[in-house]
PDB file of N, CA, C and O in Angstrom, chain B, residues numbered from 101:
ATOM      1  N   MET B 101       0.780  -1.155   0.045  1.00  0.00           N
ATOM      2  CA  MET B 101      -0.399  -0.456  -0.203  1.00  0.00           C
ATOM      3  C   MET B 101       0.866   1.230  -0.227  1.00  0.00           C
ATOM      4  O   MET B 101       1.993   1.256   0.270  1.00  0.00           O
ATOM      5  N   LYS B 102       0.384   2.027  -0.724  1.00  0.00           N
ATOM      6  CA  LYS B 102       1.687   3.282  -0.963  1.00  0.00           C
ATOM      7  C   LYS B 102       0.380   4.366  -0.239  1.00  0.00           C
ATOM      8  O   LYS B 102      -0.844   4.436  -0.355  1.00  0.00           O
ATOM      9  N   PHE B 103       1.533   5.174   0.604  1.00  0.00           N
ATOM     10  CA  PHE B 103       1.017   6.319   1.127  1.00  0.00           C
ATOM     11  C   PHE B 103       1.251   7.846   0.644  1.00  0.00           C
ATOM     12  O   PHE B 103       2.346   8.325   0.939  1.00  0.00           O
ATOM     13  N   LYS B 104       0.267   8.724  -0.121  1.00  0.00           N
ATOM     14  CA  LYS B 104       0.993  10.086  -0.359  1.00  0.00           C
ATOM     15  C   LYS B 104       1.616  10.598   0.451  1.00  0.00           C
ATOM     16  O   LYS B 104       1.042  10.641   1.539  1.00  0.00           O
ATOM     17  N   ARG B 105       2.875  11.161   0.407  1.00  0.00           N
ATOM     18  CA  ARG B 105       4.021  12.168   1.691  1.00  0.00           C
ATOM     19  C   ARG B 105       3.300  13.336   1.438  1.00  0.00           C
ATOM     20  O   ARG B 105       2.732  13.633   0.388  1.00  0.00           O
ATOM     21  N   SER B 106       3.389  14.240   2.899  1.00  0.00           N
ATOM     22  CA  SER B 106       3.063  15.044   3.166  1.00  0.00           C
ATOM     23  C   SER B 106       3.831  16.047   4.345  1.00  0.00           C
ATOM     24  O   SER B 106       4.093  15.559   5.445  1.00  0.00           O
ATOM     25  N   SER B 107       4.127  17.296   4.076  1.00  0.00           N
ATOM     26  CA  SER B 107       4.947  17.910   5.455  1.00  0.00           C
ATOM     27  C   SER B 107       3.655  18.677   6.109  1.00  0.00           C
ATOM     28  O   SER B 107       2.490  18.597   5.719  1.00  0.00           O
ATOM     29  N   GLY B 108       4.097  19.338   7.059  1.00  0.00           N
ATOM     30  CA  GLY B 108       3.106  20.352   8.042  1.00  0.00           C
ATOM     31  C   GLY B 108       4.218  21.157   8.787  1.00  0.00           C
ATOM     32  O   GLY B 108       5.437  21.018   8.897  1.00  0.00           O
ATOM     33  N   ILE B 109       3.490  21.870   9.159  1.00  0.00           N
ATOM     34  CA  ILE B 109       3.952  22.741  10.325  1.00  0.00           C
ATOM     35  C   ILE B 109       3.432  22.828  11.776  1.00  0.00           C
ATOM     36  O   ILE B 109       2.211  22.946  11.884  1.00  0.00           O
ATOM     37  N   ILE B 110       3.979  22.799  12.623  1.00  0.00           N
ATOM     38  CA  ILE B 110       3.049  23.056  14.381  1.00  0.00           C
ATOM     39  C   ILE B 110       3.816  24.471  14.374  1.00  0.00           C
ATOM     40  O   ILE B 110       4.977  24.836  14.187  1.00  0.00           O
ATOM     41  N   LEU B 111       2.580  25.086  14.671  1.00  0.00           N
ATOM     42  CA  LEU B 111       2.807  26.891  14.972  1.00  0.00           C
ATOM     43  C   LEU B 111       1.358  27.374  15.926  1.00  0.00           C
ATOM     44  O   LEU B 111       0.189  27.405  15.540  1.00  0.00           O
ATOM     45  N   HIS B 112       1.639  27.547  16.602  1.00  0.00           N
ATOM     46  CA  HIS B 112       0.268  28.490  17.692  1.00  0.00           C
ATOM     47  C   HIS B 112       0.571  29.681  16.784  1.00  0.00           C
ATOM     48  O   HIS B 112       1.665  29.986  16.309  1.00  0.00           O
ATOM     49  N   PRO B 113      -0.883  30.440  16.599  1.00  0.00           N
ATOM     50  CA  PRO B 113      -1.061  31.475  16.049  1.00  0.00           C
ATOM     51  C   PRO B 113      -0.355  32.779  17.206  1.00  0.00           C
ATOM     52  O   PRO B 113      -0.217  33.944  16.832  1.00  0.00           O
ATOM     53  N   THR B 114      -0.104  32.464  18.135  1.00  0.00           N
ATOM     54  CA  THR B 114       0.173  33.362  19.122  1.00  0.00           C
ATOM     55  C   THR B 114       1.712  33.744  19.117  1.00  0.00           C
ATOM     56  O   THR B 114       2.265  34.613  19.792  1.00  0.00           O
ATOM     57  N   SER B 115       2.372  32.716  18.011  1.00  0.00           N
ATOM     58  CA  SER B 115       3.794  32.675  17.542  1.00  0.00           C
ATOM     59  C   SER B 115       3.872  33.845  16.760  1.00  0.00           C
ATOM     60  O   SER B 115       4.833  34.610  16.829  1.00  0.00           O
ATOM     61  N   LEU B 116       2.974  34.004  16.074  1.00  0.00           N
ATOM     62  CA  LEU B 116       2.851  35.046  15.059  1.00  0.00           C
ATOM     63  C   LEU B 116       3.228  36.314  15.299  1.00  0.00           C
ATOM     64  O   LEU B 116       2.693  36.658  16.353  1.00  0.00           O
ATOM     65  N   PRO B 117       4.019  37.364  14.754  1.00  0.00           N
ATOM     66  CA  PRO B 117       4.210  38.564  15.091  1.00  0.00           C
ATOM     67  C   PRO B 117       1.975  39.295  15.227  1.00  0.00           C
ATOM     68  O   PRO B 117       0.912  38.919  14.733  1.00  0.00           O
ATOM     69  N   GLY B 118       2.340  40.228  16.016  1.00  0.00           N
ATOM     70  CA  GLY B 118       0.948  40.768  16.168  1.00  0.00           C
ATOM     71  C   GLY B 118       1.204  42.379  16.729  1.00  0.00           C
ATOM     72  O   GLY B 118       2.312  42.822  17.030  1.00  0.00           O
ATOM     73  N   PRO B 119       0.012  43.084  16.790  1.00  0.00           N
ATOM     74  CA  PRO B 119       0.110  44.305  17.103  1.00  0.00           C
ATOM     75  C   PRO B 119       0.254  44.582  18.575  1.00  0.00           C
ATOM     76  O   PRO B 119       0.716  45.591  19.108  1.00  0.00           O
ATOM     77  N   ASP B 120      -0.285  43.368  19.192  1.00  0.00           N
ATOM     78  CA  ASP B 120       0.039  44.021  20.917  1.00  0.00           C
ATOM     79  C   ASP B 120       0.699  42.900  21.454  1.00  0.00           C
ATOM     80  O   ASP B 120       0.209  42.435  22.483  1.00  0.00           O
ATOM     81  N   GLY B 121       1.745  42.341  20.964  1.00  0.00           N
ATOM     82  CA  GLY B 121       3.134  41.660  21.312  1.00  0.00           C
ATOM     83  C   GLY B 121       2.665  40.102  21.131  1.00  0.00           C
ATOM     84  O   GLY B 121       3.609  39.317  21.215  1.00  0.00           O
ATOM     85  N   ILE B 122       1.627  39.620  20.942  1.00  0.00           N
ATOM     86  CA  ILE B 122       1.183  38.300  20.630  1.00  0.00           C
ATOM     87  C   ILE B 122       0.805  38.340  19.112  1.00  0.00           C
ATOM     88  O   ILE B 122       0.394  39.318  18.486  1.00  0.00           O
ATOM     89  N   GLY B 123       0.996  37.260  18.719  1.00  0.00           N
ATOM     90  CA  GLY B 123       0.151  36.941  17.380  1.00  0.00           C
ATOM     91  C   GLY B 123      -1.504  36.999  17.160  1.00  0.00           C
ATOM     92  O   GLY B 123      -2.033  37.521  18.141  1.00  0.00           O
ATOM     93  N   ASP B 124      -2.541  36.567  16.044  1.00  0.00           N
ATOM     94  CA  ASP B 124      -3.498  36.711  16.245  1.00  0.00           C
ATOM     95  C   ASP B 124      -3.493  36.033  14.422  1.00  0.00           C
ATOM     96  O   ASP B 124      -2.542  35.633  13.752  1.00  0.00           O
ATOM     97  N   LEU B 125      -5.002  36.142  14.068  1.00  0.00           N
ATOM     98  CA  LEU B 125      -4.821  35.546  12.921  1.00  0.00           C
ATOM     99  C   LEU B 125      -5.786  37.170  12.187  1.00  0.00           C
ATOM    100  O   LEU B 125      -6.982  37.375  11.977  1.00  0.00           O
ATOM    101  N   GLY B 126      -4.776  37.863  12.028  1.00  0.00           N
ATOM    102  CA  GLY B 126      -4.712  39.105  11.430  1.00  0.00           C
ATOM    103  C   GLY B 126      -3.973  39.127  10.261  1.00  0.00           C
ATOM    104  O   GLY B 126      -4.152  38.010   9.777  1.00  0.00           O
ATOM    105  N   PRO B 127      -3.203  39.793   9.489  1.00  0.00           N
ATOM    106  CA  PRO B 127      -2.652  40.066   7.906  1.00  0.00           C
ATOM    107  C   PRO B 127      -1.507  39.185   8.765  1.00  0.00           C
ATOM    108  O   PRO B 127      -1.455  38.202   8.026  1.00  0.00           O
ATOM    109  N   GLU B 128      -0.738  38.955   9.641  1.00  0.00           N
ATOM    110  CA  GLU B 128       0.338  38.397   9.440  1.00  0.00           C
ATOM    111  C   GLU B 128      -0.148  36.886   9.303  1.00  0.00           C
ATOM    112  O   GLU B 128       0.535  36.142   8.599  1.00  0.00           O
ATOM    113  N   ALA B 129      -1.146  36.447   9.855  1.00  0.00           N
ATOM    114  CA  ALA B 129      -1.756  34.819   9.574  1.00  0.00           C
ATOM    115  C   ALA B 129      -1.880  34.950   8.054  1.00  0.00           C
ATOM    116  O   ALA B 129      -1.168  34.200   7.386  1.00  0.00           O
ATOM    117  N   TYR B 130      -2.592  35.699   7.500  1.00  0.00           N
ATOM    118  CA  TYR B 130      -2.854  35.719   6.160  1.00  0.00           C
ATOM    119  C   TYR B 130      -1.274  35.428   5.040  1.00  0.00           C
ATOM    120  O   TYR B 130      -1.179  34.605   4.129  1.00  0.00           O
ATOM    121  N   ARG B 131      -0.141  36.478   5.556  1.00  0.00           N
ATOM    122  CA  ARG B 131       0.648  35.909   5.086  1.00  0.00           C
ATOM    123  C   ARG B 131       1.685  35.257   5.248  1.00  0.00           C
ATOM    124  O   ARG B 131       2.610  35.259   4.436  1.00  0.00           O
ATOM    125  N   TRP B 132       1.670  34.589   6.359  1.00  0.00           N
ATOM    126  CA  TRP B 132       1.947  32.735   6.862  1.00  0.00           C
ATOM    127  C   TRP B 132       1.498  31.997   5.961  1.00  0.00           C
ATOM    128  O   TRP B 132       2.205  31.283   5.248  1.00  0.00           O
ATOM    129  N   VAL B 133      -0.123  32.120   5.874  1.00  0.00           N
ATOM    130  CA  VAL B 133      -0.438  31.062   4.982  1.00  0.00           C
ATOM    131  C   VAL B 133      -0.290  30.872   3.515  1.00  0.00           C
ATOM    132  O   VAL B 133      -0.390  29.824   2.877  1.00  0.00           O
ATOM    133  N   ASP B 134       0.027  32.355   2.998  1.00  0.00           N
ATOM    134  CA  ASP B 134       0.653  32.657   1.829  1.00  0.00           C
ATOM    135  C   ASP B 134       1.677  31.851   1.608  1.00  0.00           C
ATOM    136  O   ASP B 134       1.611  31.027   0.696  1.00  0.00           O
ATOM    137  N   PHE B 135       2.773  31.958   2.395  1.00  0.00           N
ATOM    138  CA  PHE B 135       4.364  31.205   2.373  1.00  0.00           C
ATOM    139  C   PHE B 135       3.997  29.709   2.231  1.00  0.00           C
ATOM    140  O   PHE B 135       4.311  28.954   1.311  1.00  0.00           O
ATOM    141  N   LEU B 136       3.150  29.401   3.511  1.00  0.00           N
ATOM    142  CA  LEU B 136       3.128  28.028   3.507  1.00  0.00           C
ATOM    143  C   LEU B 136       2.234  27.251   2.371  1.00  0.00           C
ATOM    144  O   LEU B 136       2.119  26.026   2.400  1.00  0.00           O
ATOM    145  N   ALA B 137       1.668  27.992   1.461  1.00  0.00           N
ATOM    146  CA  ALA B 137       0.716  27.678  -0.145  1.00  0.00           C
ATOM    147  C   ALA B 137       2.122  27.772  -0.833  1.00  0.00           C
ATOM    148  O   ALA B 137       2.452  26.645  -1.201  1.00  0.00           O
ATOM    149  N   GLY B 138       2.787  28.438  -1.046  1.00  0.00           N
ATOM    150  CA  GLY B 138       4.079  28.883  -1.986  1.00  0.00           C
ATOM    151  C   GLY B 138       4.814  27.586  -2.147  1.00  0.00           C
ATOM    152  O   GLY B 138       5.047  26.867  -3.118  1.00  0.00           O
ATOM    153  N   ALA B 139       5.187  27.509  -0.485  1.00  0.00           N
ATOM    154  CA  ALA B 139       6.348  26.168  -0.348  1.00  0.00           C
ATOM    155  C   ALA B 139       5.631  24.829  -0.622  1.00  0.00           C
ATOM    156  O   ALA B 139       6.316  23.809  -0.547  1.00  0.00           O
ATOM    157  N   GLU B 140       4.285  24.724  -0.941  1.00  0.00           N
ATOM    158  CA  GLU B 140       3.511  23.676  -0.965  1.00  0.00           C
ATOM    159  C   GLU B 140       3.349  22.779   0.396  1.00  0.00           C
ATOM    160  O   GLU B 140       3.395  21.551   0.453  1.00  0.00           O
ATOM    161  N   CYS B 141       3.200  23.460   1.201  1.00  0.00           N
ATOM    162  CA  CYS B 141       2.934  22.690   2.729  1.00  0.00           C
ATOM    163  C   CYS B 141       1.605  22.569   2.731  1.00  0.00           C
ATOM    164  O   CYS B 141       0.817  23.485   2.497  1.00  0.00           O
ATOM    165  N   GLY B 142       1.192  20.886   3.125  1.00  0.00           N
ATOM    166  CA  GLY B 142      -0.460  21.041   3.098  1.00  0.00           C
ATOM    167  C   GLY B 142      -0.777  21.004   4.315  1.00  0.00           C
ATOM    168  O   GLY B 142      -1.984  20.812   4.462  1.00  0.00           O
ATOM    169  N   LEU B 143      -0.063  21.133   5.484  1.00  0.00           N
ATOM    170  CA  LEU B 143      -0.766  21.145   6.899  1.00  0.00           C
ATOM    171  C   LEU B 143      -0.347  22.047   7.820  1.00  0.00           C
ATOM    172  O   LEU B 143       0.856  22.183   8.041  1.00  0.00           O
ATOM    173  N   TRP B 144      -1.443  22.892   8.578  1.00  0.00           N
ATOM    174  CA  TRP B 144      -0.728  23.694   9.678  1.00  0.00           C
ATOM    175  C   TRP B 144      -1.492  23.345  10.519  1.00  0.00           C
ATOM    176  O   TRP B 144      -2.672  23.690  10.578  1.00  0.00           O
ATOM    177  N   GLN B 145      -0.700  22.332  11.579  1.00  0.00           N
ATOM    178  CA  GLN B 145      -1.322  22.193  12.684  1.00  0.00           C
ATOM    179  C   GLN B 145      -1.180  23.115  14.024  1.00  0.00           C
ATOM    180  O   GLN B 145      -0.097  23.246  14.595  1.00  0.00           O
ATOM    181  N   VAL B 146      -2.468  23.784  14.499  1.00  0.00           N
ATOM    182  CA  VAL B 146      -2.248  24.505  15.421  1.00  0.00           C
ATOM    183  C   VAL B 146      -2.679  23.817  16.578  1.00  0.00           C
ATOM    184  O   VAL B 146      -3.778  23.287  16.746  1.00  0.00           O
ATOM    185  N   LEU B 147      -1.412  23.883  17.619  1.00  0.00           N
ATOM    186  CA  LEU B 147      -1.654  23.192  19.458  1.00  0.00           C
ATOM    187  C   LEU B 147      -2.517  24.273  20.093  1.00  0.00           C
ATOM    188  O   LEU B 147      -2.819  25.428  19.791  1.00  0.00           O
ATOM    189  N   PRO B 148      -2.794  23.439  21.096  1.00  0.00           N
ATOM    190  CA  PRO B 148      -3.195  24.368  21.958  1.00  0.00           C
ATOM    191  C   PRO B 148      -1.857  25.100  23.168  1.00  0.00           C
ATOM    192  O   PRO B 148      -2.172  25.963  23.987  1.00  0.00           O
TER     193      PRO B 148
END
């Protein structure tokens, strides 16, 4: 049985730059998702 390979990133949104010293799902998160898409990364796991 063959499985399709994939890769991913584990990153909590508070690790992204934000206006109040912690990250959020604002413009930087959209830039991050655009970067992941450009790198053909298929998974972004957000841990608590």
